[in-house]
VOZA-245313 format. One record per atom (N, C-alpha, C, O, CB): x, y, z; residue in three letters; atom name; residue number from 1. Coordinates in Angstrom, 3 decimals, always signed. Atoms other than C-alpha are relative to their C-alpha. Glycine has a CB too. Layout:
N
@east X; north Y; up Z; residuo ALA; atomo CA; num NUM
...
! end
This chain:
57
@east -0.398; north -0.164; up -1.360; residuo MET; atomo N; num 1
@east -30.878; north +19.555; up -43.309; residuo MET; atomo CA; num 1
@east -1.070; north +0.808; up +0.744; residuo MET; atomo C; num 1
@east -1.640; north +1.764; up +0.218; residuo MET; atomo O; num 1
@east +1.374; north +0.677; up +0.081; residuo MET; atomo CB; num 1
@east +0.965; north -0.719; up -0.763; residuo ASN; atomo N; num 2
@east -33.150; north +20.674; up -40.606; residuo ASN; atomo CA; num 2
@east +0.648; north +1.277; up +0.650; residuo ASN; atomo C; num 2
@east +1.867; north +1.444; up +0.656; residuo ASN; atomo O; num 2
@east -0.603; north -0.935; up +1.073; residuo ASN; atomo CB; num 2
@east -0.479; north -1.295; up -0.499; residuo THR; atomo N; num 3
@east -32.868; north +24.090; up -38.941; residuo THR; atomo CA; num 3
@east +0.921; north -0.172; up +1.183; residuo THR; atomo C; num 3
@east +1.892; north +0.570; up +1.332; residuo THR; atomo O; num 3
@east -1.168; north +0.891; up +0.387; residuo THR; atomo CB; num 3
@east -0.873; north +0.247; up -1.172; residuo PHE; atomo N; num 4
@east -31.367; north +22.700; up -35.745; residuo PHE; atomo CA; num 4
@east +1.415; north -0.365; up -0.379; residuo PHE; atomo C; num 4
@east +2.382; north +0.156; up +0.176; residuo PHE; atomo O; num 4
@east -0.572; north -1.102; up +0.853; residuo PHE; atomo CB; num 4
@east -1.312; north +0.385; up +0.434; residuo ALA; atomo N; num 5
@east -28.539; north +21.061; up -37.499; residuo ALA; atomo CA; num 5
@east +0.796; north +1.117; up -0.679; residuo ALA; atomo C; num 5
@east +2.015; north +1.205; up -0.535; residuo ALA; atomo O; num 5
@east -0.119; north -1.141; up -0.912; residuo ALA; atomo CB; num 5
@east -0.668; north -1.151; up +0.611; residuo VAL; atomo N; num 6
@east -27.778; north +24.168; up -39.521; residuo VAL; atomo CA; num 6
@east +0.423; north +0.976; up +1.081; residuo VAL; atomo C; num 6
@east +1.506; north +1.556; up +1.006; residuo VAL; atomo O; num 6
@east -0.922; north +0.698; up -1.026; residuo VAL; atomo CB; num 6
@east -0.360; north -0.911; up -1.121; residuo LEU; atomo N; num 7
@east -27.840; north +26.240; up -36.315; residuo LEU; atomo CA; num 7
@east +1.257; north -0.501; up +0.766; residuo LEU; atomo C; num 7
@east +2.132; north +0.288; up +1.124; residuo LEU; atomo O; num 7
@east -1.209; north +0.127; up +0.995; residuo LEU; atomo CB; num 7
@east -1.124; north +0.570; up -0.661; residuo ILE; atomo N; num 8
@east -25.399; north +23.879; up -34.655; residuo ILE; atomo CA; num 8
@east +1.286; north +0.142; up -0.813; residuo ILE; atomo C; num 8
@east +2.347; north +0.445; up -0.268; residuo ILE; atomo O; num 8
@east -0.273; north -1.428; up +0.295; residuo ILE; atomo CB; num 8
@east -1.156; north -0.144; up +0.854; residuo VAL; atomo N; num 9
@east -23.069; north +23.940; up -37.639; residuo VAL; atomo CA; num 9
@east +0.476; north +1.476; up -0.027; residuo VAL; atomo C; num 9
@east +1.678; north +1.742; up +0.009; residuo VAL; atomo O; num 9
@east -0.332; north -0.497; up -1.425; residuo VAL; atomo CB; num 9
@east -0.353; north -1.459; up +0.023; residuo VAL; atomo N; num 10
@east -23.166; north +27.797; up -37.750; residuo VAL; atomo CA; num 10
@east +0.657; north +0.381; up +1.328; residuo VAL; atomo C; num 10
@east +1.644; north +1.116; up +1.328; residuo VAL; atomo O; num 10
@east -1.288; north +0.904; up -0.250; residuo VAL; atomo CB; num 10
@east -0.649; north -0.305; up -1.279; residuo ILE; atomo N; num 11
@east -22.370; north +28.013; up -34.044; residuo ILE; atomo CA; num 11
@east +1.424; north -0.549; up +0.086; residuo ILE; atomo C; num 11
@east +2.351; north +0.117; up +0.546; residuo ILE; atomo O; num 11
@east -0.827; north -0.559; up +1.141; residuo ILE; atomo CB; num 11
@east -1.400; north +0.599; up -0.002; residuo MET; atomo N; num 12
@east -19.416; north +25.617; up -34.421; residuo MET; atomo CA; num 12
@east +0.935; north +0.770; up -0.923; residuo MET; atomo C; num 12
@east +2.114; north +0.935; up -0.608; residuo MET; atomo O; num 12
@east -0.032; north -1.511; up -0.454; residuo MET; atomo CB; num 12
@east -0.881; north -0.793; up +0.907; residuo LEU; atomo N; num 13
@east -18.092; north +27.639; up -37.351; residuo LEU; atomo CA; num 13
@east +0.352; north +1.325; up +0.601; residuo LEU; atomo C; num 13
@east +1.492; north +1.769; up +0.469; residuo LEU; atomo O; num 13
@east -0.667; north +0.228; up -1.358; residuo LEU; atomo CB; num 13
@east -0.291; north -1.253; up -0.636; residuo LEU; atomo N; num 14
@east -18.380; north +30.871; up -35.459; residuo LEU; atomo CA; num 14
@east +1.048; north -0.164; up +1.121; residuo LEU; atomo C; num 14
@east +1.980; north +0.629; up +1.259; residuo LEU; atomo O; num 14
@east -1.280; north +0.601; up +0.548; residuo LEU; atomo CB; num 14
@east -0.933; north +0.260; up -1.082; residuo TRP; atomo N; num 15
@east -16.599; north +29.400; up -32.482; residuo TRP; atomo CA; num 15
@east +1.438; north -0.252; up -0.556; residuo TRP; atomo C; num 15
@east +2.411; north +0.270; up -0.010; residuo TRP; atomo O; num 15
@east -0.491; north -1.220; up +0.835; residuo TRP; atomo CB; num 15
@east -1.286; north +0.296; up +0.576; residuo ALA; atomo N; num 16
@east -13.758; north +28.063; up -34.683; residuo ALA; atomo CA; num 16
@east +0.579; north +1.307; up -0.615; residuo ALA; atomo C; num 16
@east +1.782; north +1.548; up -0.522; residuo ALA; atomo O; num 16
@east -0.128; north -1.142; up -1.074; residuo ALA; atomo CB; num 16
@east -0.483; north -1.247; up +0.572; residuo GLY; atomo N; num 17
@east -13.543; north +31.443; up -36.489; residuo GLY; atomo CA; num 17
@east +0.530; north +0.972; up +1.066; residuo GLY; atomo C; num 17
@east +1.594; north +1.571; up +0.914; residuo GLY; atomo O; num 17
@east -1.110; north +0.660; up -0.789; residuo GLY; atomo CB; num 17
@east -0.384; north -0.934; up -1.071; residuo ILE; atomo N; num 18
@east -13.408; north +33.482; up -33.269; residuo ILE; atomo CA; num 18
@east +1.245; north -0.516; up +0.674; residuo ILE; atomo C; num 18
@east +2.103; north +0.299; up +1.015; residuo ILE; atomo O; num 18
@east -1.143; north +0.184; up +1.038; residuo ILE; atomo CB; num 18
@east -1.246; north +0.571; up -0.591; residuo TYR; atomo N; num 19
@east -10.752; north +31.135; up -31.790; residuo TYR; atomo CA; num 19
@east +1.142; north +0.193; up -0.913; residuo TYR; atomo C; num 19
@east +2.239; north +0.494; up -0.443; residuo TYR; atomo O; num 19
@east -0.146; north -1.484; up +0.311; residuo TYR; atomo CB; num 19
@east -1.129; north -0.183; up +0.909; residuo THR; atomo N; num 20
@east -8.656; north +31.357; up -34.908; residuo THR; atomo CA; num 20
@east +0.394; north +1.471; up -0.142; residuo THR; atomo C; num 20
@east +1.577; north +1.790; up -0.255; residuo THR; atomo O; num 20
@east -0.335; north -0.577; up -1.366; residuo THR; atomo CB; num 20
@east -0.310; north -1.458; up +0.027; residuo VAL; atomo N; num 21
@east -8.935; north +35.175; up -35.072; residuo VAL; atomo CA; num 21
@east +0.702; north +0.446; up +1.207; residuo VAL; atomo C; num 21
@east +1.645; north +1.233; up +1.119; residuo VAL; atomo O; num 21
@east -1.236; north +0.817; up -0.152; residuo VAL; atomo CB; num 21
@east -0.695; north -0.405; up -1.198; residuo SER; atomo N; num 22
@east -7.977; north +35.532; up -31.465; residuo SER; atomo CA; num 22
@east +1.450; north -0.457; up +0.036; residuo SER; atomo C; num 22
@east +2.334; north +0.261; up +0.503; residuo SER; atomo O; num 22
@east -0.716; north -0.521; up +1.188; residuo SER; atomo CB; num 22
@east -1.334; north +0.468; up +0.103; residuo TYR; atomo N; num 23
@east -4.963; north +33.370; up -32.047; residuo TYR; atomo CA; num 23
@east +0.804; north +0.783; up -1.032; residuo TYR; atomo C; num 23
@east +2.010; north +0.974; up -0.874; residuo TYR; atomo O; num 23
@east -0.006; north -1.441; up -0.329; residuo TYR; atomo CB; num 23
@east -0.651; north -0.827; up +0.991; residuo GLY; atomo N; num 24
@east -4.193; north +35.437; up -35.142; residuo GLY; atomo CA; num 24
@east +0.433; north +1.311; up +0.521; residuo GLY; atomo C; num 24
@east +1.506; north +1.793; up +0.158; residuo GLY; atomo O; num 24
@east -0.872; north +0.208; up -1.132; residuo GLY; atomo CB; num 24
@east -0.327; north -1.266; up -0.654; residuo VAL; atomo N; num 25
@east -4.251; north +38.644; up -33.095; residuo VAL; atomo CA; num 25
@east +1.213; north -0.156; up +0.867; residuo VAL; atomo C; num 25
@east +2.122; north +0.674; up +0.846; residuo VAL; atomo O; num 25
@east -1.168; north +0.506; up +0.827; residuo VAL; atomo CB; num 25
@east -1.132; north +0.238; up -0.827; residuo TRP; atomo N; num 26
@east -1.892; north +37.137; up -30.605; residuo TRP; atomo CA; num 26
@east +1.318; north -0.226; up -0.779; residuo TRP; atomo C; num 26
@east +2.383; north +0.267; up -0.406; residuo TRP; atomo O; num 26
@east -0.286; north -1.162; up +0.857; residuo TRP; atomo CB; num 26
@east -1.157; north +0.262; up +0.901; residuo THR; atomo N; num 27
@east +0.459; north +35.914; up -33.333; residuo THR; atomo CA; num 27
@east +0.449; north +1.256; up -0.728; residuo THR; atomo C; num 27
@east +1.647; north +1.447; up -0.936; residuo THR; atomo O; num 27
@east -0.357; north -1.084; up -1.033; residuo THR; atomo CB; num 27
@east -0.317; north -1.146; up +0.803; residuo PHE; atomo N; num 28
@east +0.305; north +39.165; up -35.251; residuo PHE; atomo CA; num 28
@east +0.950; north +0.959; up +0.738; residuo PHE; atomo C; num 28
@east +1.724; north +1.671; up +0.099; residuo PHE; atomo O; num 28
@east -1.275; north +0.713; up -0.396; residuo PHE; atomo CB; num 28
@east -0.883; north -0.861; up -0.806; residuo ARG; atomo N; num 29
@east +2.081; north +41.005; up -32.390; residuo ARG; atomo CA; num 29
@east +1.496; north -0.344; up -0.251; residuo ARG; atomo C; num 29
@east +2.347; north +0.544; up -0.311; residuo ARG; atomo O; num 29
@east -0.343; north -0.158; up +1.521; residuo ARG; atomo CB; num 29
@east -1.405; north +0.471; up +0.153; residuo GLU; atomo N; num 30
@east +5.263; north +38.912; up -32.933; residuo GLU; atomo CA; num 30
@east +0.359; north -0.336; up -1.414; residuo GLU; atomo C; num 30
@east +1.503; north -0.127; up -1.818; residuo GLU; atomo O; num 30
@east +0.245; north -1.211; up +0.854; residuo GLU; atomo CB; num 30
@east -0.302; north +0.536; up +1.305; residuo ASN; atomo N; num 31
@east +4.984; north +37.520; up -36.431; residuo ASN; atomo CA; num 31
@east -1.161; north +0.515; up -0.943; residuo ASN; atomo C; num 31
@east -2.263; north -0.032; up -0.974; residuo ASN; atomo O; num 31
@east +0.113; north -1.632; up +0.042; residuo ASN; atomo CB; num 31
@east +1.050; north -0.610; up +0.861; residuo LYS; atomo N; num 32
@east +3.096; north +39.686; up -38.962; residuo LYS; atomo CA; num 32
@east -0.481; north -0.924; up -1.070; residuo LYS; atomo C; num 32
@east -1.689; north -1.011; up -1.291; residuo LYS; atomo O; num 32
@east +0.508; north +1.260; up -0.649; residuo LYS; atomo CB; num 32
@east +0.448; north +0.899; up +1.122; residuo LYS; atomo N; num 33
@east +3.029; north +37.174; up -41.823; residuo LYS; atomo CA; num 33
@east -0.826; north -1.136; up +0.574; residuo LYS; atomo C; num 33
@east -1.852; north -1.508; up +0.005; residuo LYS; atomo O; num 33
@east +1.237; north -0.586; up -0.812; residuo LYS; atomo CB; num 33
@east +0.781; north +1.103; up -0.616; residuo GLY; atomo N; num 34
@east +1.850; north +34.394; up -39.537; residuo GLY; atomo CA; num 34
@east -1.370; north +0.461; up +0.450; residuo GLY; atomo C; num 34
@east -2.342; north -0.280; up +0.304; residuo GLY; atomo O; num 34
@east +0.752; north -0.588; up +1.196; residuo GLY; atomo CB; num 34
@east +1.320; north -0.508; up -0.426; residuo GLY; atomo N; num 35
@east -0.947; north +36.582; up -38.109; residuo GLY; atomo CA; num 35
@east -0.895; north +0.236; up -1.205; residuo GLY; atomo C; num 35
@east -2.094; north -0.031; up -1.130; residuo GLY; atomo O; num 35
@east +0.148; north +1.309; up +0.811; residuo GLY; atomo CB; num 35
@east +0.835; north -0.229; up +1.219; residuo ILE; atomo N; num 36
@east -2.147; north +37.529; up -41.618; residuo ILE; atomo CA; num 36
@east -0.454; north -1.293; up -0.541; residuo ILE; atomo C; num 36
@east -1.603; north -1.419; up -0.965; residuo ILE; atomo O; num 36
@east +0.761; north +0.770; up -1.090; residuo ILE; atomo CB; num 36
@east +0.430; north +1.327; up +0.534; residuo SER; atomo N; num 37
@east -2.132; north +33.889; up -42.697; residuo SER; atomo CA; num 37
@east -1.065; north -0.605; up +0.891; residuo SER; atomo C; num 37
@east -1.945; north -1.297; up +0.379; residuo SER; atomo O; num 37
@east +1.208; north -0.980; up -0.113; residuo SER; atomo CB; num 37
@east +1.020; north +0.512; up -0.878; residuo LEU; atomo N; num 38
@east -4.186; north +32.993; up -39.624; residuo LEU; atomo CA; num 38
@east -1.344; north +0.708; up -0.251; residuo LEU; atomo C; num 38
@east -2.394; north +0.071; up -0.169; residuo LEU; atomo O; num 38
@east +0.436; north +0.163; up +1.457; residuo LEU; atomo CB; num 38
@east +1.232; north -0.673; up +0.328; residuo PHE; atomo N; num 39
@east -6.744; north +35.691; up -40.509; residuo PHE; atomo CA; num 39
@east -0.584; north -0.581; up -1.290; residuo PHE; atomo C; num 39
@east -1.797; north -0.759; up -1.400; residuo PHE; atomo O; num 39
@east +0.232; north +1.511; up -0.135; residuo PHE; atomo CB; num 39
@east +0.477; north +0.603; up +1.263; residuo ILE; atomo N; num 40
@east -6.951; north +34.216; up -44.026; residuo ILE; atomo CA; num 40
@east -0.568; north -1.390; up +0.299; residuo ILE; atomo C; num 40
@east -1.603; north -1.772; up -0.245; residuo ILE; atomo O; num 40
@east +1.163; north -0.092; up -1.066; residuo ILE; atomo CB; num 40
@east +0.510; north +1.314; up -0.397; residuo LEU; atomo N; num 41
@east -7.370; north +30.785; up -42.492; residuo LEU; atomo CA; num 41
@east -1.317; north +0.084; up +0.669; residuo LEU; atomo C; num 41
@east -2.180; north -0.758; up +0.422; residuo LEU; atomo O; num 41
@east +0.954; north -0.686; up +0.898; residuo LEU; atomo CB; num 41
@east +1.247; north -0.174; up -0.684; residuo ALA; atomo N; num 42
@east -10.141; north +32.030; up -40.290; residuo ALA; atomo CA; num 42
@east -1.135; north +0.305; up -0.978; residuo ALA; atomo C; num 42
@east -2.243; north -0.217; up -0.853; residuo ALA; atomo O; num 42
@east +0.126; north +1.097; up +1.023; residuo ALA; atomo CB; num 42
@east +1.023; north -0.351; up +0.999; residuo VAL; atomo N; num 43
@east -11.998; north +33.538; up -43.235; residuo VAL; atomo CA; num 43
@east -0.401; north -1.245; up -0.796; residuo VAL; atomo C; num 43
@east -1.590; north -1.488; up -1.001; residuo VAL; atomo O; num 43
@east +0.524; north +1.114; up -0.961; residuo VAL; atomo CB; num 43
@east +0.259; north +1.176; up +0.735; residuo ILE; atomo N; num 44
@east -11.682; north +30.331; up -45.213; residuo ILE; atomo CA; num 44
@east -0.728; north -1.032; up +0.800; residuo ILE; atomo C; num 44
@east -1.601; north -1.725; up +0.278; residuo ILE; atomo O; num 44
@east +1.236; north -0.542; up -0.506; residuo ILE; atomo CB; num 44
@east +0.609; north +0.941; up -0.920; residuo CYS; atomo N; num 45
@east -12.670; north +28.237; up -42.209; residuo CYS; atomo CA; num 45
@east -1.488; north +0.258; up +0.217; residuo CYS; atomo C; num 45
@east -2.257; north -0.669; up +0.469; residuo CYS; atomo O; num 45
@east +0.715; north +0.047; up +1.314; residuo CYS; atomo CB; num 45
@east +1.435; north -0.358; up -0.209; residuo VAL; atomo N; num 46
@east -15.986; north +30.105; up -41.883; residuo VAL; atomo CA; num 46
@east -0.751; north +0.084; up -1.339; residuo VAL; atomo C; num 46
@east -1.877; north -0.397; up -1.463; residuo VAL; atomo O; num 46
@east -0.118; north +1.370; up +0.755; residuo VAL; atomo CB; num 46
@east +0.746; north -0.308; up +1.260; residuo VAL; atomo N; num 47
@east -16.848; north +31.107; up -45.464; residuo VAL; atomo CA; num 47
@east -0.247; north -1.254; up -0.800; residuo VAL; atomo C; num 47
@east -1.361; north -1.433; up -1.292; residuo VAL; atomo O; num 47
@east +0.776; north +1.020; up -0.873; residuo VAL; atomo CB; num 47
@east +0.133; north +1.143; up +0.840; residuo PHE; atomo N; num 48
@east -16.255; north +27.825; up -47.267; residuo PHE; atomo CA; num 48
@east -1.095; north -0.969; up +0.428; residuo PHE; atomo C; num 48
@east -1.900; north -1.373; up -0.411; residuo PHE; atomo O; num 48
@east +1.275; north -0.695; up -0.055; residuo PHE; atomo CB; num 48
@east +1.099; north +0.873; up -0.386; residuo PRO; atomo N; num 49
@east -18.512; north +25.583; up -45.147; residuo PRO; atomo CA; num 49
@east -1.387; north +0.715; up -0.037; residuo PRO; atomo C; num 49
@east -2.396; north +0.048; up -0.269; residuo PRO; atomo O; num 49
@east +0.268; north -0.547; up +1.405; residuo PRO; atomo CB; num 49
@east +1.269; north -0.729; up +0.180; residuo LEU; atomo N; num 50
@east -21.239; north +28.353; up -45.142; residuo LEU; atomo CA; num 50
@east -0.439; north +0.004; up -1.409; residuo LEU; atomo C; num 50
@east -1.631; north -0.110; up -1.696; residuo LEU; atomo O; num 50
@east +0.115; north +1.407; up +0.474; residuo LEU; atomo CB; num 50
@east +0.293; north +0.025; up +1.449; residuo TYR; atomo N; num 51
@east -21.008; north +28.463; up -48.918; residuo TYR; atomo CA; num 51
@east -0.542; north -1.378; up -0.359; residuo TYR; atomo C; num 51
@east -1.532; north -1.478; up -1.084; residuo TYR; atomo O; num 51
@east +1.284; north +0.334; up -0.856; residuo TYR; atomo CB; num 51
@east +0.487; north +1.357; up +0.286; residuo LEU; atomo N; num 52
@east -21.421; north +24.691; up -49.082; residuo LEU; atomo CA; num 52
@east -1.397; north -0.227; up +0.554; residuo LEU; atomo C; num 52
@east -2.219; north -0.877; up -0.092; residuo LEU; atomo O; num 52
@east +0.955; north -1.038; up +0.578; residuo LEU; atomo CB; num 52
@east +1.345; north +0.092; up -0.572; residuo LEU; atomo N; num 53
@east -24.445; north +24.898; up -46.771; residuo LEU; atomo CA; num 53
@east -1.008; north +0.766; up -0.901; residuo LEU; atomo C; num 53
@east -2.136; north +0.319; up -1.109; residuo LEU; atomo O; num 53
@east -0.011; north +0.577; up +1.466; residuo LEU; atomo CB; num 53
@east +0.894; north -0.823; up +0.843; residuo TRP; atomo N; num 54
@east -25.908; north +27.638; up -49.033; residuo TRP; atomo CA; num 54
@east -0.366; north -0.753; up -1.267; residuo TRP; atomo C; num 54
@east -1.505; north -0.718; up -1.731; residuo TRP; atomo O; num 54
@east +0.668; north +1.355; up -0.361; residuo TRP; atomo CB; num 54
@east +0.255; north +0.767; up +1.242; residuo LEU; atomo N; num 55
@east -25.515; north +25.426; up -52.096; residuo LEU; atomo CA; num 55
@east -0.908; north -1.226; up +0.232; residuo LEU; atomo C; num 55
@east -1.638; north -1.642; up -0.667; residuo LEU; atomo O; num 55
@east +1.336; north -0.465; up -0.608; residuo LEU; atomo CB; num 55
@east +0.778; north +1.181; up -0.305; residuo ARG; atomo N; num 56
@east -27.143; north +22.453; up -50.349; residuo ARG; atomo CA; num 56
@east -1.449; north +0.308; up +0.156; residuo ARG; atomo C; num 56
@east -2.282; north -0.536; up -0.174; residuo ARG; atomo O; num 56
@east +0.504; north -0.651; up +1.225; residuo ARG; atomo CB; num 56
@east +1.372; north -0.374; up -0.269; residuo LYS; atomo N; num 57
@east -30.321; north +24.308; up -49.432; residuo LYS; atomo CA; num 57
@east -0.781; north +0.246; up -1.257; residuo LYS; atomo C; num 57
@east -1.966; north +0.573; up -1.194; residuo LYS; atomo O; num 57
@east -0.044; north +1.207; up +0.860; residuo LYS; atomo CB; num 57
! end
């Protein structure tokens, strides 16, 4: 993959992670378990694709 494609993928992953974390913060105020699960989802959403990119290079 070229550098531009990797940069676009990283930007999309960061956007999805930030969006999920902000929703997790909002949910955490009312539903603690749901907020924690959204934080875990955000971590998986960002780390797993970055790991796959790391293995591909």
